[in-house]
Backbone as ProteinMPNN parsed JSONL, in Angstrom:
{"seq_chain_A": "MRMILGFFERYLILSEQEEERLMTEIKQMDDSDEIMHLPISWEEKGKKEGKKEGEIEARRKVALEMLKEGFTIDVIEKVTLVDREEIAKLKKSII", "coords_chain_A": {"N_chain_A": [[103.483, 37.857, 44.566], [103.006, 40.734, 44.008], [100.121, 41.069, 44.823], [100.72, 40.495, 47.631], [102.036, 42.762, 47.994], [99.918, 44.645, 47.256], [98.399, 43.918, 49.512], [99.388, 45.084, 51.726], [99.769, 47.563, 51.312], [96.956, 47.966, 51.3], [96.125, 46.743, 53.976], [97.872, 47.022, 55.69], [100.029, 49.194, 57.627], [102.854, 50.33, 56.669], [105.972, 51.314, 57.985], [108.353, 54.16, 56.892], [110.913, 52.725, 56.61], [110.52, 50.243, 56.864], [108.856, 49.731, 54.345], [110.956, 50.386, 52.564], [112.846, 48.538, 52.992], [111.113, 45.956, 52.072], [110.429, 46.502, 49.373], [113.219, 46.753, 48.539], [113.748, 43.662, 49.094], [112.044, 43.007, 46.862], [112.995, 43.583, 44.785], [115.412, 42.295, 44.395], [114.034, 39.989, 43.488], [114.048, 37.467, 40.791], [112.085, 38.006, 39.112], [111.262, 40.402, 39.965], [110.59, 42.76, 37.904], [108.366, 41.548, 36.5], [106.573, 41.389, 38.478], [106.178, 43.542, 39.53], [104.501, 45.06, 37.624], [102.252, 43.607, 37.343], [98.557, 44.08, 37.364], [96.659, 44.845, 40.19], [93.596, 43.686, 41.23], [92.008, 45.769, 42.652], [92.72, 47.828, 42.244], [92.504, 48.279, 39.605], [89.6, 48.285, 39.115], [89.028, 50.438, 40.862], [90.392, 52.53, 39.026], [88.574, 52.215, 36.812], [85.801, 52.728, 37.968], [86.474, 55.292, 39.073], [87.018, 56.973, 36.897], [84.324, 56.221, 35.399], [82.759, 58.047, 37.317], [84.271, 60.425, 36.902], [83.199, 61.17, 34.306], [80.08, 61.197, 34.946], [80.224, 63.427, 36.208], [81.266, 65.393, 34.682], [78.917, 65.046, 32.863], [76.602, 66.244, 34.47], [77.901, 69.048, 34.995], [77.298, 69.902, 32.559], [74.873, 69.982, 31.926], [74.081, 71.719, 33.837], [75.098, 74.401, 33.313], [73.651, 74.157, 30.897], [70.896, 74.108, 31.648], [71.252, 76.839, 33.056], [71.35, 78.512, 30.451], [68.923, 78.452, 29.925], [67.955, 75.777, 28.003], [65.652, 73.151, 27.304], [64.317, 70.797, 29.901], [63.841, 68.406, 28.606], [65.63, 68.743, 26.121], [68.178, 68.78, 27.725], [68.131, 66.294, 28.903], [68.618, 64.686, 26.539], [70.753, 65.523, 25.276], [72.957, 65.126, 27.499], [72.301, 62.585, 28.708], [71.968, 62.752, 31.443], [69.446, 61.763, 33.579], [65.779, 62.659, 34.093], [64.945, 63.581, 36.92], [67.781, 64.043, 38.418], [68.653, 66.505, 36.837], [66.149, 67.875, 37.589], [67.163, 68.274, 40.218], [69.517, 69.671, 39.956], [68.372, 71.742, 38.991], [67.087, 73.066, 40.696], [69.099, 73.869, 42.408], [70.307, 76.107, 41.409], [68.113, 78.035, 41.681]], "CA_chain_A": [[104.197, 38.866, 45.234], [102.334, 41.757, 43.298], [99.209, 40.769, 45.468], [100.859, 40.754, 49.156], [102.211, 44.235, 47.849], [98.454, 45.126, 47.701], [97.767, 43.539, 50.962], [100.436, 45.606, 52.723], [99.177, 48.628, 50.831], [95.355, 48.229, 52.026], [95.657, 46.527, 55.324], [98.999, 47.032, 56.836], [100.708, 50.485, 57.127], [104.643, 50.159, 56.834], [107.083, 52.406, 58.022], [109.471, 53.915, 55.633], [112.116, 51.792, 56.772], [109.687, 48.764, 56.407], [108.707, 49.606, 52.814], [112.184, 50.519, 52.137], [113.276, 46.939, 53.214], [110.168, 45.195, 51.296], [110.999, 47.014, 48.186], [114.78, 45.956, 48.261], [113.785, 42.27, 48.46], [111.14, 42.701, 45.746], [113.875, 44.191, 43.442], [116.285, 41.418, 44.21], [113.82, 38.65, 43.209], [114.59, 37.382, 39.214], [111.219, 38.456, 38.195], [110.96, 41.858, 39.869], [109.981, 43.804, 37.005], [107.475, 41.679, 36.043], [105.575, 41.639, 39.614], [105.767, 45.431, 39.941], [103.784, 45.533, 36.415], [100.812, 42.943, 37.187], [97.953, 44.946, 38.055], [95.923, 44.389, 41.348], [92.268, 43.988, 40.805], [91.263, 46.62, 43.159], [93.478, 49.302, 41.34], [91.897, 48.438, 37.999], [88.514, 48.745, 39.6], [88.984, 51.739, 41.117], [90.59, 53.19, 37.974], [87.353, 52.489, 36.201], [84.746, 53.652, 38.937], [86.806, 56.949, 39.128], [86.59, 57.266, 35.456], [83.245, 56.351, 35.18], [82.459, 58.914, 38.37], [84.328, 61.703, 36.194], [82.261, 60.89, 33.216], [79.09, 61.489, 35.257], [80.005, 64.745, 36.861], [81.032, 66.282, 33.717], [77.805, 65.263, 32.237], [76.392, 66.985, 35.607], [78.054, 70.378, 35.343], [77.059, 70.284, 31.264], [73.351, 70.036, 32.563], [73.998, 72.708, 34.635], [75.264, 75.062, 32.463], [72.288, 74.255, 29.844], [70.163, 74.863, 32.648], [71.653, 78.682, 32.993], [71.334, 79.02, 29.497], [67.491, 78.301, 29.338], [67.25, 74.962, 27.566], [64.59, 72.741, 28.307], [64.761, 69.495, 30.419], [63.924, 67.026, 27.591], [66.813, 68.938, 25.664], [68.925, 68.523, 28.288], [68.479, 64.884, 29.133], [68.493, 63.819, 25.869], [72.046, 65.558, 25.094], [73.577, 65.208, 28.56], [72.082, 61.738, 29.164], [71.643, 62.819, 32.896], [67.839, 61.462, 34.114], [65.122, 63.84, 34.909], [65.281, 63.891, 38.514], [68.849, 65.007, 38.608], [68.279, 67.491, 36.24], [65.646, 68.625, 38.526], [67.936, 68.815, 41.441], [70.421, 70.702, 39.739], [67.565, 73.08, 38.528], [66.771, 73.831, 42.072], [70.257, 74.06, 42.907], [70.47, 77.674, 40.901], [67.225, 78.881, 41.862]], "C_chain_A": [[103.308, 40.279, 45.026], [100.802, 41.703, 44.467], [99.235, 41.06, 46.793], [101.216, 42.026, 48.917], [100.814, 45.049, 48.338], [98.26, 45.155, 48.944], [98.16, 44.412, 52.034], [99.76, 47.186, 52.461], [97.892, 49.471, 51.465], [95.109, 48.056, 53.353], [96.838, 46.937, 56.296], [99.784, 48.146, 56.814], [102.105, 50.222, 57.589], [105.402, 51.683, 57.135], [108.069, 52.755, 57.116], [110.586, 53.454, 55.542], [111.897, 50.435, 56.348], [109.147, 48.623, 55.317], [109.851, 49.733, 52.073], [112.549, 48.785, 51.897], [112.364, 46.169, 52.117], [110.415, 45.366, 49.722], [112.559, 46.456, 47.555], [114.382, 44.602, 48.146], [112.894, 42.135, 47.564], [112.461, 42.764, 44.731], [115.094, 42.957, 43.484], [115.739, 39.806, 43.743], [114.136, 38.999, 41.452], [113.225, 38.229, 38.475], [110.725, 39.757, 38.889], [110.148, 42.746, 38.816], [108.534, 43.344, 36.45], [106.317, 41.521, 36.783], [104.929, 43.005, 39.402], [104.783, 45.568, 38.716], [102.514, 44.86, 36.495], [99.873, 43.981, 37.711], [97.041, 44.189, 39.252], [94.38, 44.428, 41.118], [91.73, 45.18, 41.628], [91.548, 47.777, 42.537], [92.587, 49.192, 39.728], [90.389, 48.7, 37.99], [88.284, 50.242, 39.973], [89.042, 52.92, 40.045], [89.037, 53.497, 36.841], [86.359, 53.099, 37.182], [85.327, 55.029, 38.952], [86.689, 57.24, 37.846], [85.186, 57.593, 35.176], [82.148, 57.657, 36.227], [82.833, 60.46, 37.566], [83.396, 62.019, 34.965], [80.662, 61.865, 33.552], [79.038, 63.104, 35.875], [80.271, 65.638, 35.765], [79.85, 66.314, 32.849], [76.989, 66.55, 33.004], [76.577, 68.723, 35.247], [77.802, 70.966, 33.619], [75.311, 70.703, 31.335], [73.19, 71.44, 33.021], [74.108, 73.975, 33.988], [74.105, 75.489, 31.195], [71.398, 75.085, 30.205], [70.248, 76.536, 32.805], [71.067, 79.1, 31.87], [69.918, 78.785, 28.779], [66.856, 77.117, 28.217], [66.511, 74.024, 28.333], [64.992, 71.346, 29.007], [64.994, 68.488, 29.284], [65.515, 67.378, 26.735], [68.075, 68.543, 26.491], [69.171, 67.051, 28.78], [68.477, 64.08, 27.829], [70.416, 64.268, 24.965], [73.054, 65.004, 26.115], [73.31, 63.561, 28.967], [71.882, 61.545, 30.824], [70.002, 62.777, 33.147], [67.364, 62.833, 34.658], [65.249, 64.695, 36.284], [66.824, 64.739, 39.001], [69.106, 66.185, 38.068], [67.409, 68.734, 37.182], [66.066, 69.276, 39.709], [69.006, 69.896, 40.996], [69.849, 72.08, 39.442], [67.448, 73.805, 40.038], [68.199, 74.169, 43.067], [70.679, 75.301, 42.474], [69.349, 78.028, 41.248], [67.33, 79.441, 43.077]], "O_chain_A": [[102.963, 40.855, 46.057], [100.631, 42.841, 44.904], [98.313, 41.658, 47.348], [100.666, 42.753, 49.745], [100.629, 45.767, 49.321], [97.979, 46.187, 49.555], [97.51, 44.549, 53.07], [99.31, 47.852, 53.393], [97.697, 50.619, 51.864], [94.3, 48.722, 54.0], [96.692, 47.137, 57.502], [100.428, 48.179, 55.766], [102.409, 49.938, 58.747], [105.314, 52.777, 56.577], [108.682, 51.867, 56.522], [111.314, 53.648, 54.568], [112.648, 49.675, 55.737], [108.826, 47.473, 55.018], [109.864, 49.243, 50.944], [112.496, 48.092, 50.881], [113.021, 45.723, 51.176], [110.572, 44.403, 48.971], [112.856, 45.943, 46.477], [114.621, 44.143, 47.029], [112.764, 40.95, 47.257], [112.726, 41.831, 43.973], [115.678, 42.776, 42.416], [116.432, 38.795, 43.631], [114.355, 40.084, 40.915], [113.346, 38.941, 37.478], [109.717, 40.249, 38.382], [109.107, 43.337, 39.104], [107.677, 44.133, 36.052], [105.208, 41.482, 36.25], [103.786, 43.418, 39.205], [104.048, 46.525, 38.959], [101.595, 45.34, 35.832], [100.344, 44.79, 38.51], [96.783, 42.99, 39.149], [94.003, 45.534, 40.731], [90.74, 45.645, 41.063], [90.712, 48.651, 42.306], [92.209, 50.119, 39.011], [89.883, 49.261, 37.018], [87.495, 51.024, 39.441], [88.283, 53.886, 39.976], [88.621, 54.534, 36.324], [86.206, 54.301, 36.968], [84.521, 55.951, 38.826], [85.89, 58.174, 37.778], [84.761, 58.698, 34.839], [81.033, 58.034, 35.867], [82.058, 61.417, 37.543], [82.937, 63.146, 34.781], [80.19, 62.778, 32.874], [78.025, 63.797, 35.966], [79.614, 66.679, 35.742], [79.62, 67.301, 32.149], [76.743, 67.609, 32.427], [75.634, 69.513, 35.231], [78.022, 72.141, 33.326], [74.772, 71.661, 30.782], [72.297, 72.194, 32.633], [73.131, 74.713, 34.111], [73.801, 76.587, 30.729], [71.026, 76.158, 29.732], [69.285, 77.288, 32.65], [70.252, 80.015, 31.987], [69.691, 78.859, 27.571], [65.765, 77.237, 27.66], [66.541, 73.92, 29.559], [66.031, 70.811, 28.619], [66.044, 67.886, 29.061], [66.41, 66.534, 26.684], [68.991, 67.979, 25.893], [70.311, 66.66, 29.029], [68.346, 62.859, 27.922], [71.069, 63.479, 24.283], [74.02, 64.405, 25.642], [74.238, 63.141, 29.658], [71.689, 60.46, 31.373], [69.351, 63.789, 32.89], [67.95, 63.719, 35.279], [65.512, 65.861, 36.579], [66.924, 65.736, 39.716], [69.773, 66.988, 38.72], [67.718, 69.901, 37.426], [65.667, 70.336, 40.19], [69.264, 70.877, 41.694], [70.413, 73.171, 39.536], [67.734, 74.974, 40.3], [68.206, 74.624, 44.211], [71.564, 75.762, 43.195], [69.573, 79.215, 41.015], [66.529, 80.306, 43.43]]}, "name": "protein", "num_of_chains": 1, "seq": "MRMILGFFERYLILSEQEEERLMTEIKQMDDSDEIMHLPISWEEKGKKEGKKEGEIEARRKVALEMLKEGFTIDVIEKVTLVDREEIAKLKKSII"}
């Protein structure tokens, strides 16, 4: 049932009335609590990808600040794990 909900959210746009009716019907099911807590694979994947992208962006920001403070590219690469090409792009953006 949770997968069906995921399908509706992704591919079918429900009106407020339709969504309320669907939720009402789900709540009437015996195992509705369990259904509502089952993860949908794309939700989990999206969370992981979002976290990873956030970490990458945070590293870029640190690298940018280190460039502004005059650190060498070697040190920035070692500390932030941002590759040299990306650091070079960041350096161009502040010049």
